[in-house]
Backbone as CSV, one residue per row, in Angstrom:
resi,resn,N_x,N_y,N_z,CA_x,CA_y,CA_z,C_x,C_y,C_z
1,MET,1.697,-0.392,15.773,2.421,0.556,15.068,1.454,1.505,14.330
2,TYR,1.764,2.822,14.185,0.921,3.655,13.450,1.791,4.573,12.524
3,PHE,1.527,4.612,11.356,2.181,5.391,10.312,1.213,6.446,9.706
4,GLU,1.722,7.693,9.554,0.927,8.712,8.710,1.972,9.454,7.946
5,LEU,1.862,9.362,6.579,2.581,10.119,5.703,1.776,10.787,4.725
6,SER,2.326,11.820,4.058,1.623,12.462,2.949,2.620,13.000,1.913
7,ILE,2.153,13.104,0.675,3.027,13.589,-0.404,2.147,14.417,-1.428
8,VAL,2.596,15.344,-2.024,1.860,15.932,-3.053,2.471,15.361,-4.469
9,ILE,1.412,14.957,-5.179,1.640,14.387,-6.541,0.925,15.354,-7.605
10,HIS,1.708,15.728,-8.592,1.340,16.642,-9.524,0.451,15.911,-10.671
11,ARG,-0.565,15.290,-10.115,-1.755,14.684,-11.024,-2.973,14.881,-10.262
12,PRO,-3.947,14.806,-10.989,-5.399,14.806,-10.399,-5.654,13.576,-9.506
13,PRO,-6.644,13.932,-8.561,-6.904,12.881,-7.677,-7.377,11.475,-8.475
14,SER,-8.110,11.756,-9.513,-8.601,10.517,-10.321,-7.443,9.644,-10.870
15,GLU,-6.318,10.242,-11.310,-5.173,9.471,-11.602,-4.520,8.793,-10.538
16,VAL,-4.367,9.516,-9.429,-3.792,8.879,-8.331,-4.487,7.736,-7.702
17,PHE,-5.810,8.023,-7.566,-6.672,7.010,-7.172,-6.702,5.686,-8.086
18,ALA,-6.683,5.892,-9.342,-6.791,4.868,-10.302,-5.528,4.087,-10.325
19,PHE,-4.355,4.645,-10.009,-3.131,3.926,-9.844,-3.121,2.999,-8.655
20,LEU,-3.638,3.410,-7.475,-3.670,2.696,-6.287,-4.769,1.584,-6.334
21,ARG,-5.849,1.933,-6.998,-7.003,1.022,-7.242,-6.481,-0.144,-8.063
22,ASP,-5.754,0.042,-9.116,-5.195,-0.996,-10.029,-3.898,-1.425,-9.582
23,LYS,-3.592,-1.549,-8.316,-2.182,-1.809,-7.928,-1.731,-3.171,-8.424
24,ASP,-2.556,-4.106,-8.756,-2.165,-5.360,-9.267,-1.695,-5.437,-10.712
25,LYS,-2.037,-4.305,-11.391,-1.807,-4.244,-12.936,-0.387,-3.650,-13.216
26,HIS,0.329,-3.128,-12.337,1.484,-2.447,-12.618,2.706,-3.359,-12.362
27,PRO,3.524,-3.345,-13.222,4.869,-4.105,-13.076,5.716,-3.742,-11.881
28,GLN,6.082,-4.620,-11.090,6.909,-4.320,-9.963,8.400,-3.884,-10.416
29,LYS,8.950,-2.941,-9.635,10.433,-2.635,-9.914,11.203,-3.922,-9.492
30,LYS,12.438,-3.964,-10.227,13.350,-4.999,-9.961,13.681,-5.232,-8.581
31,ASP,13.934,-4.141,-7.725,14.195,-4.371,-6.411,13.023,-4.409,-5.416
32,SER,11.900,-4.540,-5.974,10.647,-4.636,-5.138,10.628,-5.885,-4.283
33,PRO,10.208,-5.689,-3.046,10.093,-6.896,-2.247,8.727,-7.785,-2.686
34,VAL,7.872,-7.052,-3.404,6.695,-7.732,-3.825,6.985,-8.618,-5.108
35,LEU,6.901,-9.856,-4.953,7.101,-11.006,-5.921,5.846,-11.132,-6.701
36,VAL,4.711,-11.225,-6.026,3.411,-11.421,-6.691,2.408,-10.492,-6.009
37,LEU,1.544,-10.068,-6.929,0.485,-9.172,-6.495,-0.622,-9.425,-7.320
38,GLU,-1.828,-10.144,-6.880,-2.978,-10.506,-7.796,-4.282,-10.221,-7.085
39,GLN,-5.136,-9.965,-7.922,-6.474,-9.774,-7.342,-7.181,-11.327,-7.346
40,THR,-7.752,-11.594,-6.376,-8.282,-13.062,-6.319,-9.693,-13.098,-6.426
41,THR,-10.440,-12.015,-6.456,-11.881,-11.955,-6.787,-12.109,-11.522,-8.063
42,LEU,-13.260,-11.830,-8.770,-13.592,-11.444,-10.064,-14.202,-10.033,-10.019
43,GLY,-14.053,-9.314,-11.130,-14.731,-8.071,-11.334,-13.883,-6.712,-10.960
44,ALA,-14.510,-5.666,-11.181,-13.840,-4.358,-10.740,-13.541,-4.186,-9.403
45,PRO,-12.516,-3.647,-9.120,-12.117,-3.396,-7.611,-13.249,-2.556,-6.967
46,GLY,-13.477,-3.008,-5.756,-14.631,-2.352,-4.857,-14.485,-2.923,-3.479
47,VAL,-15.382,-2.492,-2.616,-15.474,-2.972,-1.238,-15.690,-4.577,-1.412
48,GLY,-14.871,-5.302,-0.737,-14.870,-6.728,-0.839,-13.969,-7.526,-1.777
49,THR,-13.182,-6.655,-2.566,-12.257,-7.141,-3.449,-11.017,-7.739,-2.529
50,HIS,-10.685,-8.944,-2.886,-9.468,-9.600,-2.186,-8.213,-9.527,-3.115
51,TYR,-7.064,-9.418,-2.391,-5.766,-9.443,-3.087,-4.866,-10.523,-2.320
52,ARG,-3.852,-11.030,-3.034,-2.866,-11.894,-2.481,-1.564,-11.371,-3.064
53,GLU,-0.611,-11.232,-2.067,0.786,-10.722,-2.272,1.714,-11.924,-1.818
54,VAL,2.808,-11.992,-2.534,4.004,-12.725,-1.943,5.049,-11.769,-1.869
55,VAL,5.721,-11.634,-0.657,6.754,-10.682,-0.532,8.009,-11.367,-0.019
56,GLN,9.068,-10.838,-0.347,10.531,-11.273,-0.057,10.766,-10.514,1.277
57,MET,10.544,-11.296,2.435,10.874,-10.696,3.756,12.373,-10.353,3.982
58,VAL,13.179,-11.311,3.753,14.618,-11.323,3.953,15.127,-12.300,2.901
59,PRO,16.421,-12.276,2.733,16.824,-13.445,1.614,16.414,-14.804,2.055
60,LEU,15.828,-15.375,1.010,15.227,-16.813,1.220,14.110,-17.051,2.011
61,VAL,13.498,-15.900,2.570,12.298,-15.957,3.243,11.256,-15.140,2.612
62,GLN,10.136,-15.837,2.124,8.994,-15.229,1.540,7.698,-15.389,2.590
63,GLY,6.900,-14.408,2.285,5.625,-14.376,3.129,4.394,-14.039,2.207
64,GLU,3.307,-14.474,2.719,2.080,-14.298,1.850,1.150,-13.241,2.723
65,ILE,0.675,-12.343,1.978,-0.193,-11.274,2.611,-1.637,-11.276,1.912
66,LEU,-2.622,-11.381,2.677,-4.095,-11.393,2.126,-4.522,-10.194,2.478
67,SER,-5.319,-9.457,1.563,-6.002,-8.106,1.884,-7.397,-8.137,1.321
68,VAL,-8.112,-7.092,1.721,-9.477,-6.982,1.235,-9.824,-5.435,1.396
69,ILE,-10.430,-4.853,0.398,-10.861,-3.521,0.366,-12.058,-3.399,1.187
70,THR,-11.868,-2.449,2.189,-12.985,-2.113,3.131,-13.711,-0.820,2.956
71,ARG,-13.138,-0.021,2.146,-13.692,1.361,1.943,-13.289,1.767,0.469
72,PHE,-14.199,2.189,-0.296,-13.940,2.439,-1.781,-14.729,3.648,-2.205
73,GLU,-14.288,4.779,-2.179,-14.975,6.125,-2.566,-13.987,6.629,-3.650
74,PRO,-14.383,6.437,-4.868,-13.465,7.042,-5.990,-13.044,8.377,-5.847
75,ASN,-11.605,8.516,-5.912,-10.996,9.952,-5.862,-10.880,10.443,-4.475
76,GLU,-11.463,9.710,-3.474,-11.468,10.243,-2.097,-10.788,9.430,-1.071
77,HIS,-11.256,8.069,-1.075,-10.778,7.202,0.067,-10.711,5.762,-0.541
78,LEU,-9.572,5.101,-0.240,-9.389,3.787,-0.424,-8.815,3.039,0.615
79,GLU,-9.310,2.091,1.412,-8.911,1.388,2.545,-8.962,-0.039,2.442
80,GLU,-7.991,-0.760,3.063,-7.970,-2.241,3.016,-7.494,-2.698,4.331
81,ASP,-7.936,-3.894,4.759,-7.380,-4.721,5.846,-6.547,-5.786,5.308
82,PHE,-5.459,-6.123,5.987,-4.500,-7.081,5.633,-4.050,-7.999,6.680
83,GLU,-3.647,-9.197,6.362,-3.127,-10.122,7.292,-2.136,-11.004,6.593
84,GLY,-1.105,-11.340,7.290,-0.055,-12.301,6.765,1.340,-11.840,6.899
85,ALA,2.316,-12.857,6.556,3.706,-12.592,6.740,4.058,-12.100,8.194
86,GLY,3.270,-12.524,9.140,3.640,-12.056,10.527,2.956,-10.718,10.994
87,PHE,2.004,-10.206,10.155,1.457,-8.829,10.407,-0.047,-8.890,10.200
88,LYS,-0.578,-7.815,10.942,-2.072,-7.668,10.715,-2.321,-6.098,10.693
89,GLY,-3.157,-5.535,9.855,-3.300,-4.291,9.914,-4.485,-3.716,9.022
90,HIS,-4.416,-2.357,8.845,-5.270,-1.461,8.182,-4.505,-0.467,7.436
91,LEU,-4.792,-0.388,6.170,-4.137,0.705,5.406,-5.248,1.589,4.826
92,ALA,-5.004,2.939,4.797,-5.968,3.837,4.360,-5.352,4.998,3.554
93,TYR,-5.928,5.309,2.443,-5.503,6.372,1.600,-6.636,7.431,1.567
94,HIS,-6.161,8.700,1.631,-7.154,9.767,1.395,-6.673,10.696,0.352
95,PHE,-7.276,11.101,-0.503,-6.912,11.964,-1.822,-7.538,13.265,-1.583
96,LEU,-6.749,14.252,-1.486,-7.201,15.536,-1.405,-6.727,16.532,-2.659
97,SER,-7.679,17.115,-3.232,-7.292,17.908,-4.373,-6.699,19.273,-3.886
98,GLU,-5.411,19.469,-4.625,-4.660,20.728,-4.399,-4.519,21.436,-5.734
99,ASP,-4.199,22.691,-5.545,-4.071,23.605,-6.884,-3.185,22.803,-7.903
100,ASP,-2.039,22.220,-7.451,-1.200,21.764,-8.382,-1.275,20.136,-8.491
101,GLY,-2.401,19.480,-7.909,-2.438,18.174,-8.086,-3.139,17.461,-6.934
102,THR,-2.630,16.498,-6.278,-3.235,15.631,-5.194,-2.302,15.556,-4.023
103,ARG,-2.902,15.791,-2.904,-2.221,15.483,-1.707,-2.620,14.121,-1.357
104,LEU,-1.809,13.104,-1.346,-2.086,11.728,-1.031,-1.607,11.629,0.488
105,ILE,-2.585,11.164,1.420,-2.391,10.892,2.797,-2.455,9.349,3.012
106,GLN,-1.473,8.817,3.483,-1.507,7.346,3.781,-1.509,7.285,5.355
107,ARG,-2.417,6.413,5.957,-2.405,6.162,7.385,-2.343,4.688,7.414
108,GLU,-1.489,4.140,8.203,-1.485,2.724,8.273,-1.194,2.251,9.765
109,THR,-2.162,1.344,10.250,-1.869,0.767,11.569,-1.591,-0.777,11.249
110,MET,-0.510,-1.284,11.981,-0.196,-2.760,11.987,0.397,-3.224,13.170
111,SER,0.265,-4.331,13.428,0.803,-5.011,14.534,1.469,-6.369,14.122
112,ALA,2.713,-6.489,14.669,3.355,-7.812,14.481,2.757,-9.038,15.235
113,GLN,2.757,-10.034,14.718,2.186,-11.284,15.381,3.125,-12.248,15.726
114,GLY,3.021,-12.980,16.775,3.979,-14.183,17.187,5.257,-13.589,17.599
115,PHE,6.262,-14.278,17.250,7.584,-13.970,17.616,8.150,-12.604,17.208
116,LEU,7.515,-12.070,16.066,7.922,-10.744,15.579,7.411,-9.508,16.476
117,LYS,6.629,-9.745,17.348,6.125,-8.791,18.426,7.330,-8.095,19.097
118,VAL,8.354,-8.936,19.508,9.484,-8.362,20.271,10.325,-7.468,19.342
119,LEU,10.192,-7.576,17.957,10.960,-6.736,17.061,10.215,-5.595,16.498
120,GLU,9.056,-5.284,17.130,8.313,-4.156,16.609,9.023,-2.916,16.493
121,PRO,9.871,-2.418,17.630,10.573,-1.077,17.508,11.467,-0.999,16.261
122,VAL,12.125,-2.042,15.921,13.088,-2.066,14.885,12.271,-2.180,13.514
123,ILE,11.244,-2.985,13.483,10.457,-3.115,12.253,9.758,-1.679,11.923
124,GLU,9.332,-1.060,13.020,8.703,0.322,12.793,9.597,1.316,12.156
125,ARG,10.874,1.401,12.561,11.728,2.277,11.901,12.025,1.880,10.489
126,VAL,12.221,0.639,10.172,12.548,0.186,8.914,11.366,0.293,7.937
127,PHE,10.264,-0.029,8.598,9.100,0.049,7.720,8.673,1.483,7.350
128,PHE,8.854,2.546,8.189,8.483,3.823,7.930,9.371,4.307,6.823
129,HIS,10.675,4.042,6.785,11.545,4.310,5.646,11.178,3.694,4.330
130,HIS,10.559,2.596,4.377,10.176,1.876,3.165,8.899,2.536,2.675
131,LEU,8.001,2.887,3.598,6.769,3.558,3.100,7.018,4.844,2.533
132,ARG,7.969,5.727,3.107,8.391,6.906,2.414,8.929,6.700,1.005
133,GLU,9.797,5.727,0.846,10.304,5.490,-0.458,9.203,4.941,-1.479
134,ARG,8.349,4.387,-1.015,7.179,3.824,-1.830,6.361,4.950,-2.293
135,LEU,6.005,5.992,-1.380,5.198,7.136,-1.850,5.966,7.934,-2.980
136,GLU,7.304,8.125,-2.559,8.178,8.843,-3.539,8.195,8.161,-5.036
137,ALA,8.291,6.739,-4.964,8.273,6.106,-6.177,7.005,6.263,-6.876
138,ILE,5.766,6.245,-6.215,4.519,6.458,-6.770,4.427,7.951,-7.445
139,LYS,4.922,8.769,-6.713,4.959,10.148,-7.182,5.849,10.278,-8.540
140,GLY,7.060,9.693,-8.428,7.919,9.792,-9.613,7.174,9.038,-10.788
141,PHE,6.681,7.917,-10.544,6.010,7.263,-11.632,4.820,7.986,-12.246
142,LEU,4.013,8.569,-11.398,2.757,9.139,-11.954,3.201,10.504,-12.674
143,GLU,4.207,11.299,-12.051,4.620,12.595,-12.761,5.412,12.355,-13.853
144,SER,5.983,11.280,-14.121,6.732,11.020,-15.355,5.889,10.402,-16.498
145,ALA,4.602,9.916,-16.141,3.773,9.246,-17.166,3.195,10.321,-18.140
């Protein structure tokens, strides 16, 4: 599965990058599927930084996702590989300066593992919708701050 989305956020690239860089430091919304998000390596985020997420897949079913930063160029690129909860993939953010803020481009490749493979067409439609909502939430949070 491949996803590419973009959104303009009326904040400078440094603020948008910092928000995504510090993803484990923000409280999750009440309805967020992310129950736990923690950095598991010491020090400031950079290439090699590891994270652990616990997500609510469906009622009563939780999954763990482990990720590692693979590209870290402040205010320009932030990328990570992830695996867990039946999926494996790569997430890339690109930050472009625009007159009125930042164009955030998100590219993500992922594949379902095991029995989830047969559900990829359905998962792809649902996941795209959730990615769009997440970008809108990031925009709303940063622009209201």
